[in-house]
C-alpha positions in Angstrom: 75.2 124.3 48.9 71.8 126.0 48.5 70.7 129.1 50.4 67.5 131.2 50.6 66.8 134.3 52.7 63.4 135.8 53.2 61.6 138.4 55.3 58.0 138.2 56.5 55.7 140.8 58.2 54.2 141.1 61.6 50.4 141.2 61.5 48.2 143.0 64.0 44.7 141.6 64.3 41.6 143.8 64.4 39.3 140.9 64.9 41.1 138.6 67.3 42.0 135.0 67.2 41.6 133.6 70.7 40.9 129.9 71.3 41.5 126.6 69.4 39.1 123.8 68.6 42.1 121.5 67.8 45.3 122.1 69.7 47.4 119.8 67.5 46.4 121.2 64.1 45.9 124.7 65.6 42.4 125.2 64.3 40.7 128.3 65.7 37.2 128.6 67.2 36.5 131.8 65.2 37.6 133.7 62.0 40.0 136.6 62.5 41.1 139.7 60.5 44.4 141.5 60.5 46.7 143.8 58.6 50.3 142.8 57.7 52.7 145.6 58.5 55.6 147.0 56.4 58.7 144.8 56.5 60.7 148.0 56.2 60.0 148.7 59.9 59.2 145.4 61.6 59.9 141.9 60.3 61.4 138.5 60.8 64.4 137.6 58.5 65.1 133.9 58.0 67.9 132.2 56.1 67.7 128.5 55.2 71.0 126.8 54.0 71.5 123.2 53.0 74.7 121.3 52.3 75.6 117.7 51.8 78.6 118.4 54.2 76.5 119.4 57.2 76.6 116.8 60.0 73.1 117.6 61.3 70.2 120.1 61.3 70.7 123.3 63.3 68.4 126.2 64.3 69.4 129.7 65.5 67.0 132.3 66.8 68.2 135.9 67.5 71.8 134.7 67.6 71.3 131.8 70.0 71.3 128.2 69.1 68.0 126.4 69.8 67.0 122.7 69.8 65.9 121.4 66.4 63.5 119.1 68.2 60.9 121.9 68.5 57.7 120.0 67.6 56.2 122.9 65.6 59.3 123.6 63.6 59.7 119.9 62.7 56.0 119.6 61.7 56.3 122.6 59.4 59.5 121.1 57.8 57.8 117.7 57.5 54.8 119.1 55.7 56.9 121.2 53.3 59.0 118.2 52.4 55.8 116.1 51.8 54.7 118.7 49.2 58.0 119.0 47.3 59.6 116.6 44.8 61.8 113.9 46.5 63.9 114.1 43.4 65.4 117.5 44.3 69.1 117.1 44.6 69.1 118.8 48.0 66.0 116.8 49.4 68.0 114.8 51.9 70.7 117.4 52.8 70.9 118.6 56.4 69.9 122.2 56.8 70.8 125.2 59.0 68.1 127.8 59.8 68.8 131.2 61.2 66.0 133.6 62.2 66.1 137.1 63.5 63.4 139.5 64.7 64.1 143.3 64.5 61.5 143.8 67.3 60.9 142.2 70.8 60.2 138.4 70.9 57.4 137.0 72.9 56.3 140.4 74.2 52.8 140.5 72.6 54.0 142.0 69.3 53.2 139.0 67.1 56.7 137.7 66.9 55.7 134.1 66.5 53.4 135.0 63.6 56.1 136.7 61.7 58.6 134.0 62.7 56.7 131.0 61.5 55.4 132.8 58.4 59.0 133.6 57.5 60.2 130.1 58.3 57.5 128.4 56.2 57.9 130.8 53.3 61.7 130.3 53.3 61.4 126.5 53.4 58.9 126.7 50.6 61.4 128.6 48.5 64.2 126.3 49.5 62.3 123.1 48.6 60.7 124.7 45.5 57.0 124.2 46.4 54.2 126.5 45.1 50.5 126.9 46.0 48.8 127.4 49.4 51.2 127.4 52.3 49.2 129.4 54.9 47.9 126.1 56.3 51.5 125.0 57.0 52.3 128.3 58.7 49.2 127.9 60.8 50.6 124.7 62.3 53.7 126.6 63.5 51.7 129.5 65.0 48.1 130.1 64.3 48.2 133.7 63.4 51.3 133.1 61.2 48.9 132.0 58.4 47.8 135.7 58.1 51.4 136.9 57.7 51.7 134.8 54.5 49.8 137.5 52.8 50.2 141.3 52.7 47.6 144.0 53.2 44.3 143.1 54.9 43.9 139.4 55.6 41.2 137.1 56.9 41.9 133.7 58.5 39.0 131.3 57.9 38.5 129.0 60.9 37.3 126.3 58.5 35.0 123.4 59.2 36.9 120.3 58.1 38.4 118.2 60.9 41.7 117.9 58.8 42.1 121.7 58.8 42.5 121.8 55.1 40.0 124.7 54.8 41.5 126.7 57.8 43.5 129.0 55.6 44.2 132.7 55.1 43.2 134.9 52.2 43.8 138.5 51.3 40.8 140.9 51.6 42.6 143.8 50.0 46.3 144.7 49.2 48.3 147.3 51.2 47.7 149.8 48.4 44.0 149.7 49.0 44.1 152.0 52.0 47.3 153.9 51.6 46.6 156.5 54.3 46.4 153.8 57.1 49.1 154.0 59.7 50.0 152.3 63.0 51.6 153.8 66.0 52.8 151.1 68.4 53.3 152.2 72.0 55.7 149.8 73.6 55.0 149.6 77.3 57.0 146.5 78.1 59.2 144.5 75.7 60.1 141.7 78.0 58.7 138.2 77.7 55.1 138.0 78.8 54.0 136.0 81.9 51.4 133.8 80.1 52.1 132.6 76.5 49.3 132.9 74.1 49.2 129.1 73.7 48.7 128.4 77.4 46.3 131.4 77.8 44.0 130.3 75.0 43.9 126.7 76.2 42.8 127.8 79.7 40.2 130.2 78.2 38.6 127.5 76.2 38.5 125.2 79.2 37.2 127.7 81.8 35.6 130.8 80.2 31.8 130.9 80.0 31.9 133.9 77.7 34.2 132.5 75.0 31.5 130.4 73.2 29.2 133.4 72.9 32.0 135.5 71.5 33.0 132.8 68.9 29.5 131.8 67.8 27.5 135.0 68.0 29.7 138.0 68.0 32.8 137.4 65.9 31.0 136.3 62.7 29.0 139.6 62.5 32.2 141.6 63.3 34.2 139.9 60.6 31.5 140.7 58.1 31.2 144.3 59.3 35.0 145.1 59.4 35.5 143.6 56.0 33.0 146.0 54.7 34.6 148.9 56.6 38.0 148.0 55.1 36.7 147.6 51.5 34.9 151.0 51.8 37.7 152.6 53.8 35.2 153.6 56.5 37.5 154.5 59.4 34.7 155.4 61.8 33.2 151.9 61.6 36.7 150.2 61.4 37.8 152.0 64.6 34.7 151.1 66.6 34.9 147.4 65.7 38.6 147.2 66.3 38.4 148.7 69.8 35.3 146.7 70.8 36.9 143.4 69.7 40.2 144.1 71.5 38.2 144.9 74.7 36.2 141.7 74.3 39.2 139.5 73.8 40.7 140.8 77.0 37.4 140.4 78.7 37.4 136.7 78.0 41.0 136.5 79.2 39.7 138.0 82.5 36.8 135.5 82.5 39.4 132.7 82.3 40.1 131.0 85.6 42.6 131.8 86.9 42.5 134.9 84.8 45.1 135.8 82.2 46.0 139.4 82.6 48.0 140.8 79.7 47.4 144.5 80.0 48.6 146.8 82.8 47.9 150.3 84.2 49.7 152.0 81.4 47.7 150.0 78.8 44.5 151.2 80.4 45.8 154.8 80.5 46.5 154.5 76.7 42.9 153.3 76.2 41.6 156.3 78.1 43.8 158.6 76.1 42.5 157.2 72.8 38.9 157.7 73.8 39.7 161.3 75.0 41.4 162.0 71.6 38.4 160.7 69.7 36.0 162.7 72.0 38.0 165.9 71.3 38.0 165.2 67.5 34.2 164.4 67.7 34.8 161.2 65.7 36.8 158.0 65.8 40.2 159.2 64.6 42.3 156.5 66.4 41.7 152.9 67.4 43.6 150.9 69.9 44.0 147.1 69.8 46.0 144.9 72.2 47.3 141.4 71.5 48.4 139.2 74.3 50.6 141.8 76.0 50.5 145.4 77.4 51.7 147.1 74.2 49.2 149.2 72.3 48.8 149.1 68.6 47.0 152.3 67.4 45.4 152.3 64.0 44.9 155.8 62.6 45.1 157.7 59.3 48.3 159.6 58.2 46.6 162.9 58.7 46.2 162.2 62.5 49.6 160.9 63.3 51.3 164.1 64.3 48.4 165.3 66.5 48.2 161.9 68.2 51.9 161.5 68.9 52.1 165.1 70.2 49.4 164.0 72.7 51.2 160.8 73.6 54.4 162.8 74.1 52.7 165.2 76.5 50.8 162.5 78.6 53.7 160.0 78.5 56.9 162.0 78.4 59.9 159.9 77.4 62.7 159.2 79.9 65.4 161.8 79.6 68.0 158.9 79.7 66.6 157.4 76.5 68.2 158.5 73.2 65.7 160.2 70.9 66.7 158.0 67.9 66.2 154.9 69.9 62.8 156.1 71.2 61.2 157.1 67.9 61.4 154.3 65.4 60.0 153.6 62.0 58.6 156.0 59.4 60.0 159.5 59.2 57.6 161.9 60.8 57.7 165.0 62.9 57.7 163.7 66.5 58.5 167.1 67.9 55.2 168.9 67.4 54.1 170.4 70.7 50.7 169.3 72.0 47.9 171.8 71.3 47.1 173.8 74.5 43.4 173.6 73.5 43.2 169.9 73.7 45.2 169.8 77.0 42.7 172.2 78.6 39.6 170.6 77.0 40.5 167.1 78.2 42.0 168.3 81.6 45.2 166.3 80.8 48.3 166.1 82.9 51.5 164.1 82.3 52.3 160.8 83.9 55.8 160.1 85.2 58.6 159.9 82.6 59.5 156.6 81.1 56.2 154.8 81.1 56.7 154.1 77.4 59.9 152.3 76.3 59.7 153.5 72.7 57.3 154.3 69.9 57.1 152.7 66.5 55.4 154.4 63.5 54.6 152.1 60.6 52.1 151.3 57.8 50.3 148.4 56.2 52.7 146.5 53.9 53.2 143.6 51.6 53.6 139.9 52.4 56.8 137.8 52.6 59.5 138.2 49.9 62.9 136.7 49.0 66.0 138.8 49.4 68.4 138.3 46.5 71.4 140.3 47.8 73.9 137.8 49.3 74.8 140.4 52.0 71.4 139.7 53.5 72.1 136.1 54.3 72.3 135.4 58.1 74.6 132.4 57.8 78.2 131.8 56.8 79.1 129.1 54.4 79.7 126.6 57.2 76.1 127.0 58.4 76.9 129.1 61.5 75.4 132.5 62.0 77.3 135.6 61.0 76.4 137.1 64.4 75.7 135.3 67.7 74.4 136.4 71.1 76.1 135.5 74.3 
């Protein structure tokens, strides 16, 4: 028997990937830039186990057995095995894979990115391959290639028809900008109406704005935000991040029929961030939304308490929700009352309770890693999960 368990991070893009030039190879129409988040707070954990006694291949996701015939899963496994030595004693063993997310799946919080990055990284450890694997992760889920690295990461769209040059690389490690934090405001953690895959395909087919974005706007933004990251220029970073999020959702609306991922609460959060920055007389927080209604707010550590106090005032938590379940992630004072001056200056008033499901506070972190403690394995010796979901 051979067993490997790994964790991989969620990544949140600041310059968005939206649209493919090749659906099969998952080749994007533009470069993108993201930060990988700390696996201490949000991650996918995956165990790969092989044994000559297993009757067949099995795959479990969040405690439920899935079909092993998933085309993307099988493609990733096939490419990994093509790059390893066929002389490995376990090369032809059947395998059992178990994967768990400690955050909502398919809710616009980059679960597929973390999931496929973790799968490919674990398979690479299991089959003992080294070298570039972001191109393999890309073929599971495009943005998964960025989660192969920690810190700040760029995914190059590439030019080759084979996709060999469509890979990710690290711009800077997590330690480069240690003050950077993220506050994630979870509006809805249920499965989204339109998958990113179907939404992108429809956008490329029907939007008249997408080509302008990919060809003329994104290349300049990638260059500018890379410079902002390297110089730790938050003012510029925030401006570019918010503008690019807005533009991605603009092309989603320009899709026909439109793909609507944000809702009224999302828009209220956007308004609140702009009000916060107006009060501070500088960009002190930056929102970005992936394909879902949940807001990811980039800000520096010095602004976290003030911003969360404002969120708590404008979006009071439901009294029925336990405090420990509502505030998740890094330790921080979540109980600071909102400054009366800002309430008066911005003419703020609270919305109804319960518009946010919970708040996650996290930081930029490292890439995937192997867990060596046997207690971390998700599978029993017979290849079945330690825990299952009914």
